[in-house]
C-alpha positions in Angstrom: -2.5 49.1 -7.2 -5.3 49.5 -9.8 -8.4 51.4 -8.5 -11.7 49.7 -9.1 -13.9 51.8 -11.5 -16.7 53.8 -9.8 -20.2 53.1 -11.2 -21.8 56.2 -12.7 -25.2 57.5 -11.9 -26.9 59.2 -14.9 -29.6 61.8 -14.7 -32.4 61.8 -17.3 -35.3 64.1 -17.8 -38.4 63.3 -15.7 -41.2 63.2 -18.3 -43.8 63.9 -15.6 -42.5 67.1 -14.1 -39.8 68.3 -16.4 -37.1 67.7 -13.8 -34.4 65.2 -13.5 -34.0 62.1 -11.3 -31.3 59.5 -10.8 -31.4 56.7 -13.3 -31.2 53.1 -12.2 -27.8 51.7 -13.1 -26.0 48.3 -12.7 -22.4 48.0 -11.7 -20.4 46.1 -14.5 -17.6 44.0 -13.1 -14.3 44.7 -14.8 -13.1 42.1 -17.4 -10.0 41.3 -15.4 -11.9 40.4 -12.3 -14.3 38.2 -14.3 -11.3 36.3 -15.8 -9.7 35.9 -12.4 -12.8 34.4 -10.9 -13.4 32.1 -13.9 -9.7 31.0 -13.8 -9.9 30.2 -10.1 -13.0 28.1 -10.6 -11.5 26.2 -13.5 -8.3 25.6 -11.6 -10.2 24.3 -8.6 -12.3 22.0 -10.7 -9.2 20.6 -12.5 -7.4 19.9 -9.2 -10.5 18.1 -7.8 -10.7 16.0 -10.9 -7.0 15.1 -10.8 -7.3 14.2 -7.1 -10.3 12.1 -7.8 -8.6 10.2 -10.6 -5.5 9.6 -8.4 -7.6 8.1 -5.6 -9.6 6.0 -8.0 -6.4 4.7 -9.6 -4.4 4.1 -6.5 -5.1 0.4 -5.9 -4.1 -0.4 -9.5 -1.0 1.8 -9.2 -0.1 0.2 -5.9 -0.1 -3.3 -7.5 1.7 -2.3 -10.7 5.2 -2.7 -9.2 4.4 -6.1 -7.5 4.6 -9.6 -8.9 2.2 -12.5 -8.5 -1.3 -13.4 -9.6 -2.9 -12.2 -6.3 -1.6 -8.6 -6.2 -4.4 -6.8 -8.1 -7.1 -8.5 -6.0 -5.3 -7.7 -2.8 -4.7 -4.1 -3.7 -8.4 -3.7 -4.7 -9.6 -5.3 -1.5 -7.4 -3.1 0.7 -7.0 0.2 -1.2 -6.1 2.2 2.0 -5.4 1.8 5.7 -2.8 -0.3 7.5 -3.5 -3.4 5.4 -2.9 -1.6 2.1 0.3 -1.8 0.1 1.0 1.8 1.0 0.1 1.3 4.6 2.5 -1.7 5.0 5.3 0.3 3.4 5.3 2.7 6.4 5.9 0.2 9.2 8.5 -2.6 10.1 7.8 -6.0 8.6 6.4 -7.8 11.7 4.0 -4.9 12.2 3.0 -5.0 8.5 2.4 -8.7 8.8 0.1 -8.2 11.7 -1.9 -5.7 9.7 -2.2 -8.1 6.7 -5.4 -10.2 6.9 -3.8 -13.0 4.9 -0.9 -13.5 7.4 -2.7 -14.0 10.7 -1.2 -17.5 11.4 2.3 -16.3 10.5 1.9 -13.4 12.8 0.8 -15.8 15.6 3.9 -17.9 15.0 6.3 -15.0 14.9 5.0 -13.2 18.0 4.9 -15.9 20.6 1.2 -16.5 20.4 1.5 -20.0 18.8 4.5 -20.9 21.0 5.5 -18.6 23.9 9.1 -19.8 23.6 9.5 -18.4 20.0 9.2 -14.6 19.4 11.0 -13.2 16.4 9.3 -9.8 16.2 12.3 -7.8 17.5 14.7 -9.7 15.2 12.6 -9.1 12.1 11.8 -5.4 12.9 15.5 -4.6 13.3 17.4 -5.3 10.1 17.0 -5.5 6.3 15.4 -8.7 5.1 13.5 -10.5 2.4 10.6 -12.5 3.9 8.8 -15.3 2.2 5.6 -15.1 4.1 3.3 -18.2 4.1 -0.4 -17.1 3.9 -3.1 -18.5 6.1 -4.1 -20.8 3.3 -0.5 -22.1 3.2 -0.6 -23.0 6.9 -4.0 -24.6 6.4 -2.3 -27.2 4.1 -0.3 -28.5 7.0 -1.6 -31.5 8.9 -3.2 -30.5 12.3 -0.7 -32.7 14.0 2.1 -30.5 12.6 0.5 -27.4 13.9 0.1 -29.0 17.3 3.8 -30.0 17.3 4.8 -26.4 16.5 3.0 -25.2 19.6 5.5 -27.2 21.8 8.5 -27.8 19.7 10.3 -24.5 19.8 13.4 -25.6 17.8 11.2 -26.9 15.0 9.1 -23.7 14.8 12.2 -21.4 14.9 13.9 -23.5 12.1 10.8 -23.2 9.9 10.3 -19.5 10.5 14.0 -18.5 9.9 14.0 -20.7 6.8 11.6 -18.1 5.3 13.9 -15.1 5.9 16.9 -14.0 3.8 19.3 -11.2 4.8 19.0 -8.1 2.7 16.1 -6.8 0.6 15.6 -8.5 -2.8 13.4 -6.8 -5.3 11.6 -8.8 -7.9 14.4 -8.0 -10.4 17.0 -9.5 -8.0 15.1 -12.3 -6.2 15.7 -15.1 -8.8 18.4 -17.6 -7.7 19.7 -19.4 -4.6 19.7 -17.5 -1.3 21.0 -18.5 2.1 18.4 -18.1 4.9 18.8 -17.1 8.5 18.2 -20.8 9.3 21.3 -21.7 7.3 20.0 -23.6 4.4 19.2 -22.0 1.0 16.0 -21.4 -0.9 15.7 -21.4 -4.6 13.6 -18.8 -6.4 12.7 -19.6 -10.0 10.3 -18.4 -12.7 9.7 -14.9 -13.8 7.2 -12.0 -13.5 3.9 -13.2 -12.2 5.0 -16.8 -12.1 7.6 -17.0 -9.3 8.3 -20.0 -7.1 10.2 -20.4 -3.9 11.3 -24.0 -3.8 7.9 -25.7 -4.2 5.8 -22.7 -3.1 4.1 -20.3 -5.5 4.3 -16.6 -5.0 0.8 -15.2 -4.5 2.0 -11.6 -4.3 5.6 -10.4 -3.9 7.7 -7.3 -3.9 5.7 -5.8 -1.1 7.9 -3.3 0.7 7.8 -2.5 4.3 9.9 0.0 6.3 12.7 -2.6 6.5 11.9 -5.6 4.4 10.6 -6.9 1.1 7.8 -9.5 1.4 6.7 -12.3 -0.9 3.5 -14.0 0.2 3.6 -17.7 -0.7 1.0 -20.4 -0.9 3.0 -23.2 0.8 5.0 -23.4 4.1 8.7 -24.0 3.3 10.2 -26.9 5.2 14.0 -26.7 5.7 16.0 -29.7 4.6 16.7 -32.3 7.2 
């Protein structure tokens, strides 16, 4: 261990009485201590700067691995919290959908709120899936009479919902092609990068991962073939 230097007190002649008196001195901090304090301050400033940049860039970074024209806007609108891309990645897919403000009608349809006889929450939360999730705007395209029918026609609602679900997780690199759905019929994913289509529906934002699924939000409700 290095001992700290002891400040010296000098004695100089007292011009008034010929004696001596203690001179006023100032303790000089050793160079090593000055360097350590400066280094700590610089390190702290650098860490704060890096953290600030990471937080500022997080919405863009979150959207960088996704596909679809709506991803950047969604990530910017929901940079953190349960509705954020990061937040949805931590929970099962039905929970993630319920936290997503663009999927309120789908959540109602999946959870028994639209039709008490149809509840697929447990099914979707237990397994590995790819979900083509119609947005609220997609449901708004349906005639009001169709929505009314779904409230009472359980078989019709279940067929439509399961037609949007594929077994296994498909990343954007693997989603192109024909895929059998839980309903039994197939869906056809075409296009590339930010211009993907599922049958006749456009992908608004896709490749969103949850704890057990990969989600592609689409702009049109898919109807299974008769």
